[in-house]
C-alpha positions as CSV (number, residue, x, y, z in Angstrom):
1,X,0.0,-0.1,0.0
2,X,1.5,3.6,-1.3
3,X,-0.2,6.3,-0.2
4,X,2.5,9.0,0.1
5,X,0.3,12.2,-1.0
6,X,-2.8,13.7,-0.6
7,X,-4.4,15.0,-3.7
8,X,-8.0,15.0,-3.2
9,X,-9.7,18.1,-3.5
10,X,-11.2,19.9,-0.4
11,X,-15.0,19.3,-0.5
12,X,-16.9,22.2,-1.9
13,X,-20.2,21.8,0.0
14,X,-18.6,22.7,3.2
15,X,-20.7,22.5,6.1
16,X,-20.2,25.0,9.0
17,X,-17.6,23.1,11.9
18,X,-19.0,22.9,15.4
19,X,-16.6,25.1,16.7
20,X,-14.0,27.5,15.0
21,X,-10.5,27.7,16.2
22,X,-8.0,30.4,15.9
23,X,-5.3,30.3,13.6
24,X,-1.6,29.1,14.7
25,X,-0.1,31.8,16.6
26,X,3.4,31.1,15.1
27,X,2.9,31.6,11.2
28,X,6.0,30.8,9.6
29,X,8.6,30.7,12.7
30,X,9.7,27.3,11.8
31,X,9.7,27.1,7.9
32,X,11.5,30.1,7.7
33,X,14.5,28.3,10.0
34,X,18.0,28.2,9.0
35,X,20.9,26.7,10.8
36,X,24.3,27.7,10.8
37,X,26.0,24.4,10.3
38,X,29.5,26.1,11.2
39,X,28.3,27.4,14.4
40,X,26.6,24.4,15.2
41,X,30.4,22.7,14.6
42,X,31.9,25.0,16.8
43,X,29.4,24.7,20.0
44,X,29.4,20.9,19.2
45,X,33.5,20.8,20.0
46,X,33.5,23.4,22.8
47,X,30.5,21.5,24.7
48,X,32.7,18.2,24.3
49,X,35.9,19.7,25.8
50,X,33.8,21.3,28.7
51,X,32.3,17.7,29.1
52,X,35.8,16.3,29.7
53,X,36.2,18.6,32.5
54,X,33.1,17.7,34.0
55,X,33.8,14.4,33.7
56,X,37.1,14.7,35.8
57,X,34.8,16.8,37.9
58,X,32.5,13.5,39.0
59,X,35.1,11.5,39.2
60,X,36.8,14.0,42.3
61,X,33.3,14.2,43.7
62,X,34.0,10.3,44.9
63,X,36.1,11.2,47.2
64,X,34.4,14.2,48.6
65,X,31.9,14.5,51.3
66,X,28.2,12.7,49.8
67,X,26.8,16.5,50.6
68,X,29.4,17.4,47.9
69,X,28.2,14.4,45.6
70,X,24.6,15.2,45.8
71,X,25.2,18.9,45.5
72,X,26.6,18.4,42.0
73,X,24.3,15.5,40.6
74,X,21.7,17.9,41.5
75,X,23.5,21.1,39.4
76,X,23.8,19.0,36.7
77,X,20.4,17.4,36.3
78,X,18.9,21.0,37.0
79,X,21.1,22.5,34.4
80,X,20.1,20.1,31.6
81,X,23.4,18.6,31.1
82,X,23.1,15.7,33.5
83,X,22.2,13.2,30.2
84,X,25.4,13.2,29.1
85,X,26.8,11.7,32.3
86,X,24.4,9.6,33.1
87,X,26.5,6.9,34.0
88,X,28.7,8.2,36.2
89,X,25.6,9.6,38.0
90,X,23.7,6.5,38.4
91,X,27.0,4.7,39.7
92,X,27.7,7.4,42.5
93,X,23.7,7.5,43.2
94,X,24.3,3.2,43.1
95,X,27.2,3.6,45.7
96,X,25.2,6.0,47.8
97,X,22.4,4.0,47.9
98,X,23.8,0.8,48.7
99,X,26.3,2.8,51.5
100,X,25.6,1.4,55.0
101,X,26.5,4.7,56.1
102,X,24.2,6.4,58.9
103,X,25.1,9.7,59.1
104,X,22.7,12.3,59.3
105,X,23.3,15.4,57.5
106,X,21.5,18.7,57.6
107,X,18.1,19.4,56.3
108,X,19.3,20.3,52.8
109,X,21.3,17.8,52.2
110,X,19.0,14.7,53.9
111,X,16.3,16.1,51.6
112,X,18.5,16.2,48.6
113,X,19.5,12.8,49.1
114,X,15.9,11.3,49.6
115,X,14.5,13.1,46.5
116,X,17.6,12.3,43.9
117,X,17.5,8.5,45.4
118,X,13.9,8.6,44.4
119,X,13.5,10.3,40.9
120,X,16.4,7.8,40.1
121,X,13.9,5.0,41.0
122,X,16.0,3.3,43.5
123,X,13.0,1.7,46.2
124,X,13.2,3.6,49.4
125,X,10.7,1.9,51.5
126,X,9.5,5.3,54.0
127,X,9.2,3.5,57.1
128,X,12.7,3.3,57.8
129,X,14.2,5.8,55.3
130,X,12.2,8.5,57.0
131,X,14.3,8.1,60.3
132,X,16.9,10.1,58.9
133,X,13.9,13.2,59.4
134,X,13.9,11.8,63.0
135,X,17.1,15.0,64.0
136,X,14.1,17.4,62.7
137,X,11.3,16.3,64.3
138,X,10.1,17.0,68.1
139,X,10.4,13.9,70.3
140,X,7.2,14.6,71.7
141,X,4.8,15.0,68.8
142,X,7.0,13.2,66.0
143,X,6.0,16.6,64.2
144,X,8.6,18.7,62.5
145,X,10.2,21.0,64.8
146,X,9.3,24.7,63.7
147,X,12.1,26.3,66.5
148,X,15.0,23.8,64.7
149,X,14.1,24.3,61.5
150,X,13.6,28.2,61.9
151,X,15.8,29.4,64.0
152,X,18.9,30.1,61.9
153,X,16.1,30.7,58.9
154,X,17.0,27.7,56.9
155,X,15.2,28.6,53.5
156,X,17.5,26.1,51.7
157,X,16.6,23.4,53.7
158,X,12.8,23.5,53.7
159,X,12.9,24.3,50.1
160,X,14.9,21.0,49.6
161,X,12.2,19.3,51.9
162,X,9.6,21.1,49.8
163,X,10.9,19.4,46.4
164,X,11.6,15.6,48.3
165,X,8.1,15.7,49.5
166,X,6.1,16.0,46.6
167,X,8.1,12.5,45.6
168,X,5.5,10.8,48.0
169,X,3.3,7.9,47.5
170,X,0.3,7.2,48.7
171,X,0.3,6.8,52.5
172,X,3.2,8.2,53.7
173,X,2.2,10.8,55.9
174,X,5.2,12.5,57.0
175,X,5.6,13.8,53.6
176,X,2.1,15.0,53.5
177,X,2.5,16.8,56.8
178,X,6.2,18.3,55.2
179,X,4.5,19.3,52.5
180,X,2.1,21.6,54.5
181,X,4.7,22.5,57.1
182,X,7.2,24.0,54.1
183,X,4.5,25.7,52.0
184,X,3.3,27.3,55.4
185,X,6.8,28.7,56.5
186,X,8.2,29.1,52.9
187,X,5.5,31.9,52.3
188,X,6.2,33.3,55.4
189,X,10.0,34.0,54.6
190,X,10.3,34.3,50.9
191,X,10.0,38.3,51.2
192,X,13.0,38.3,53.1
193,X,15.0,35.9,51.2
194,X,18.0,37.3,48.6
195,X,18.1,36.5,44.8
196,X,18.2,34.0,43.7
197,X,16.9,31.5,46.8
198,X,13.7,34.0,46.7
199,X,13.7,33.2,42.7
200,X,13.9,29.6,43.1
201,X,11.2,29.5,46.3
202,X,8.8,31.5,44.4
203,X,8.9,29.6,41.5
204,X,8.2,26.1,43.3
205,X,5.8,27.5,45.2
206,X,3.9,28.4,42.2
207,X,5.1,24.5,40.5
208,X,7.3,22.2,42.3
209,X,10.2,20.9,40.1
210,X,8.8,17.3,39.9
211,X,5.7,18.7,38.3
212,X,7.6,20.8,36.0
213,X,8.5,20.0,32.1
214,X,12.4,19.7,32.3
215,X,13.3,22.0,29.4
216,X,11.6,24.6,30.9
217,X,12.7,24.2,34.5
218,X,16.3,24.2,32.8
219,X,15.7,27.5,31.4
220,X,14.3,29.1,34.4
221,X,17.6,27.7,36.5
222,X,20.0,28.4,34.3
223,X,19.0,32.0,35.1
224,X,18.9,31.2,38.7
225,X,22.3,29.9,39.0
226,X,23.8,32.7,36.9
227,X,22.8,34.9,39.7
228,X,24.6,32.6,42.2
229,X,27.5,33.6,43.9
230,X,29.0,29.8,44.6
231,X,28.2,29.1,40.9
232,X,30.7,26.8,38.8
233,X,31.7,28.5,35.8
234,X,32.2,25.8,33.3
235,X,29.5,24.1,34.7
236,X,27.1,27.4,33.6
237,X,28.9,27.3,30.3
238,X,28.5,24.0,29.8
239,X,24.4,24.2,30.4
240,X,24.3,27.5,28.5
241,X,26.3,26.0,25.3
242,X,24.1,22.9,25.6
243,X,21.0,24.4,26.1
244,X,21.4,26.2,22.8
245,X,22.5,23.5,20.9
246,X,19.6,21.4,21.5
247,X,17.2,24.3,21.1
248,X,18.6,24.6,17.5
249,X,18.3,20.9,17.0
250,X,14.7,21.3,18.5
251,X,13.6,24.4,15.9
252,X,15.2,22.0,12.8
253,X,13.2,19.2,13.9
254,X,10.2,21.9,14.1
255,X,11.4,23.3,10.8
256,X,10.9,19.7,9.3
257,X,7.6,19.0,11.1
258,X,6.4,22.2,9.7
259,X,7.4,22.0,6.3
260,X,5.5,18.3,6.0
261,X,2.5,19.9,7.4
262,X,2.7,22.9,4.9
263,X,2.8,20.4,2.0
264,X,-0.2,18.6,3.3
265,X,-2.2,21.7,3.1
266,X,-4.8,20.4,5.8
267,X,-5.3,23.9,6.7
268,X,-7.2,24.4,3.4
269,X,-8.5,21.3,3.0
270,X,-9.9,20.6,6.1
271,X,-10.6,23.9,8.1
272,X,-12.7,22.1,10.7
273,X,-9.2,21.0,12.4
274,X,-6.7,22.6,14.5
275,X,-3.5,23.7,13.2
276,X,-1.3,23.3,16.6
277,X,1.7,21.5,14.8
278,X,4.2,23.5,17.9
279,X,2.3,22.6,20.5
280,X,2.0,19.3,19.5
281,X,5.8,19.1,18.8
282,X,6.0,20.3,22.6
283,X,4.4,17.5,24.0
284,X,7.1,15.2,22.7
285,X,10.3,17.9,23.9
286,X,8.6,17.3,27.2
287,X,8.9,13.3,27.4
288,X,12.4,13.4,25.6
289,X,14.3,16.5,24.9
290,X,17.7,14.5,24.3
291,X,19.3,14.6,21.1
292,X,19.5,10.8,20.7
293,X,15.2,11.0,20.2
294,X,15.3,13.3,17.4
295,X,13.3,10.4,15.5
296,X,10.8,9.7,18.2
297,X,9.8,13.2,18.5
298,X,9.5,14.0,15.2
299,X,6.8,10.8,14.8
300,X,5.2,11.5,18.1
301,X,4.3,15.0,16.6
302,X,3.1,13.4,13.6
303,X,0.9,10.8,15.3
304,X,-0.5,13.7,17.8
305,X,-1.5,16.0,14.5
306,X,-2.9,12.5,12.9
307,X,-5.1,11.9,16.4
308,X,-6.0,16.0,16.4
309,X,-7.3,15.5,13.1
310,X,-9.1,12.2,13.9
311,X,-10.6,13.7,16.9
312,X,-11.9,17.2,15.3
313,X,-13.2,15.1,12.2
314,X,-15.5,13.3,14.5
315,X,-16.2,16.0,17.2
316,X,-16.5,19.4,15.4
317,X,-17.7,18.1,11.6
318,X,-18.9,15.0,10.9
319,X,-22.4,14.1,11.1
320,X,-23.8,10.4,13.1
321,X,-24.2,8.9,9.8
322,X,-20.6,9.6,8.1
323,X,-18.8,8.8,11.4
324,X,-20.8,5.7,11.4
325,X,-19.3,5.0,8.1
326,X,-15.9,6.4,8.3
327,X,-15.3,4.0,11.7
328,X,-17.0,0.8,10.1
329,X,-14.1,1.3,7.2
330,X,-11.0,2.4,9.3
331,X,-11.8,-0.4,11.5
332,X,-10.4,-2.5,8.4
333,X,-8.2,-0.6,6.9
334,X,-9.3,-1.4,3.5
335,X,-7.8,1.5,0.7
336,X,-10.5,0.1,-1.8
337,X,-13.0,0.9,0.3
338,X,-12.2,4.7,0.2
339,X,-14.7,5.6,-2.6
340,X,-17.3,4.9,-0.4
341,X,-16.6,8.1,1.9
342,X,-17.3,11.5,1.3
343,X,-15.0,13.8,0.3
344,X,-13.6,15.2,3.2
345,X,-13.2,12.3,4.9
346,X,-10.9,10.9,2.3
347,X,-8.6,13.5,2.9
348,X,-8.8,12.1,6.3
349,X,-8.1,8.7,5.3
350,X,-5.5,9.3,3.3
351,X,-3.3,11.2,5.7
352,X,-3.8,8.9,8.0
353,X,-2.5,5.9,5.8
354,X,0.2,8.2,4.8
355,X,1.6,8.8,8.6
356,X,1.2,5.4,8.8
357,X,3.1,4.4,5.9
358,X,6.2,6.7,6.9
359,X,6.0,5.2,10.3
360,X,6.0,1.9,9.0
361,X,9.3,2.9,6.9
362,X,10.9,4.3,9.4
363,X,10.5,1.4,11.8
364,X,12.1,-1.1,8.8
365,X,14.9,1.2,9.0
366,X,15.3,0.5,12.4
367,X,14.8,-2.8,12.6
368,X,11.4,-2.5,14.6
369,X,8.5,-3.5,12.2
370,X,7.0,-5.7,14.8
371,X,5.5,-2.2,17.0
372,X,3.7,-1.3,13.6
373,X,0.6,-3.6,14.2
374,X,0.6,-2.0,18.2
375,X,0.4,1.7,17.1
376,X,-2.3,0.9,15.0
377,X,-3.8,-0.8,17.3
378,X,-3.4,2.6,19.8
379,X,-6.4,4.5,17.9
380,X,-9.6,3.0,18.7
381,X,-12.1,4.8,16.0
382,X,-15.1,3.0,17.8
383,X,-14.8,5.6,20.9
384,X,-15.0,8.5,19.1
385,X,-18.5,6.9,17.8
386,X,-19.0,6.4,21.0
387,X,-18.4,9.7,22.4
388,X,-20.6,11.4,19.8
389,X,-23.5,8.5,20.4
390,X,-23.1,10.1,24.3
391,X,-23.1,13.4,23.2
392,X,-26.3,13.2,21.6
393,X,-27.9,10.9,24.0
394,X,-27.0,13.7,26.5
C-alpha cells in the first residue's frame, strides 16, 4: 500500500464546523528557520571539551563528602546537562544507596538525597528511610520542629524538603505533613530572602520541580544559577552552550515537521481541524528533549497531529451517519473502500494512511517492524463514535 501524497480536493459543499479554532500563533516562524552549520560544529566542539572537564569533576566527587556529591549531581541535572553523564551519575547514586553509613546531614542534604534517589527509581521504603528526618522532628509529637528549622532561617533546607516531599507515594503521611509545613513557612519568609534563593522559592511554590517540563525548568534554573555567588563557571558555560545547541536541534525538527504539515495543506482542505503543530511538538519535547530522541519526537508529533485531525473530524464536523461509515471502514483498514466516503473523509483517510506508511518505513529502517501493528491498535475509532453517540443521548 503506497499513500505518499494527499491529492484529494477539498469538498465544495462545506458545512460550518461545530467550533471555530483560532489560527496558529506561530505563522512561518519555523518554516523559515535556518541553522548555521559552522556555528553548530563550533559549539559541538566546545561542548565536548567542557564535558571532559565535568567528567573529571565527577570522578573527583567520589573522594568528596556525600553532600558534595549530591549537590554536583543535582546541579548537573537541573542545568539540563545530566544526560551527558548518566553512567557516572547512576554509579555514584547506586553507591550512596547501597552505603551503610548512617550519617545524618543537615536538612538540605538529607532531603536532597531522598529526592535524587527517588527520581532515579531507587526503592526506598518510607518507614525506615524517613528515620533520617527524626533529627528535625520533635520527640513528643513526632512533628517537624518549627523552632529547630526556623531559628537559623533555613530556607534552603525547607525548599529542599518541599521538593523532596513531592516525590511521596500514597500513605506517606510524614511527607504530606512536610508539604503543608514547608509551604506555610516558605510563604512567610520568601519576601525576606535574597536572590537567587528568593526566585527559586517563588517558582517552587508556584510549581514544584517534579511537576515541571524539564526544558522549561532548565531554562529557569540557568538564569537563577547565573546569579549564584557560588556558581561553577564551567558548569554554567556548558549549560548555556548545551541548551542553545539542543534548542537549535528542536528548531530544526520543527522546521522539518512544519514543512511536512504545510505540504499536506490540511489547513485549507480540512478547515474544521486545529493547526497546532508547535503545541504537539512541545508535548514530545516534554517527554524526551535529548538529542538521541530526535526521530521519536518527529514521529510523536506527526502521530499527535493525526489524532488531532481524527478527533476534530468526529467531534467538530462529521454527522453521525458519516462518522459510523468512517469508523466501519477504518476498522477494516481497506483502501479499496475509500470511494464510499464523502470527500473530506477521503482526505482524512489518506492522511492517516500516509502517517502510518511513513512510520512503517522508519520502523523497517530501524529493524522494528513489529511495532507497527501495535501503533495501529492505539487509535480506537469506535471510541470516537461512542463519544458522538453519548453526546447525542445527553
